[in-house]
N, C-alpha and C positions, 0 to 999 in steps of 0.2 A: 504494500500500500504506500502510495506517495505521501511524503511529509508535507505538512502545511508550512506556509512561510514563517509563522510564528515559531513552529518547532525547529525550523532550520536556524532562525536568528537567535533563539533563546538557548544558551548553553545548557547542556544536559546535566542532570544531577550525577555526581560521581559516587555517592554513598548509597548503596542499595537499601539501607535502613531508613533513608530519607529520600524517597523517590521523587518528591516534588520540590526539593531544595534548589535554590539557585546554583548554577554550575560551579561557581567559585566558592561556594559555602563549604565549610568543614566543621564537623562536630567538635573538634579540638579547639577551634577558634571560638565557637559559641560557649564552650566550657570556660575558656579564659575570660570572655566577656562576663559570664555569670559570676565567676570568682571575683572579678574586679568590682562588680556591683553588689558583692556580699551575699550572693545566692549559693546555697548548697544544692546543686542541681541533681535531680533524680529522674526516675522513669516518668513520673507525672509531668515534669517540666518538658521532657522530650516529646511526650504525647501532645502537649500544647504547641510546641514548635512544629511538629508534623502537621497539626491541624491548620496552623497559620500558613505554612508553606503550601498545603493543598488548596486552601481557600484562594491564595494569591495565584496559584497556577490555573485554577478554574476561571479566574476573573482577569487574566493577564491582558486582555484587550480592552478592559474597562478601567476607569478610574476607581480606585478602592474607596468606598464610603465607610467612614469610621463607625457610624451608627449601624449600618448593615453588617459590618464585620463583628461588632459587639453582639448583635442579635444572633449571628451564626455561632459564635462562641458560646453564648448563653444556651442555645439549643443543643449544641454538641455535648456540653458538659453539664446539662441539666440534672442528670441523675446523681452527679457528684456534688451538686450544690450551685451550679451555674457560675455566675460572675463572682459571687462571694468566695467560692472555692478557688477561682482563678486568681483573685487578689491575695489569697493565702500563699499561692505559689509565686506570684509576681507582685510584690508590694509596690513596685514602681509603675504598675499598670499592666494588665495582661496584653494590651495592644502595644503600647510604646515599648515596654521592656521586652515583651515577647517577640516583637518584630526585630529588636536589636539582636536577640539571640538567634532568631531564624534567618538572619541575613537579609531582611526585607526593609524597604522604606516604609516607615509608619505613614498611614494616611493623614491627610490634612485634618487638623482638628483633634488629633489623638492626644494632644497634651491637655485637653479639657477633661477634668475629672469625671464628667458625665459620660465620657466616651471610653473609659477604661485606662486612664493614666493620671498619675498624680505628679509626674515630673514634667 
């Protein structure tokens, strides 16, 4: 099957555990960012990183909307406690801090506490 133009232009993920990661992203770099921000990163954090990377890959041709991303995270992690749960993982904000670890550009407005960031 022929590749689409966006698949050709977007670098492919190099880590099979993170299939939607940006091509230049490395788990070791994300762990270093987490340590620098005082996070002791575990499996739950990586699950959130994967969710962010997958969301971005599904919406790569669109501008990412902070409110829609927050709603998607709330839905995905609803059974674990939703946004409250995500704030226990990412006290700097599940969107802003999570995107930094995921190697993604946080959406406009993500520094607003109502959109999942306190930094």
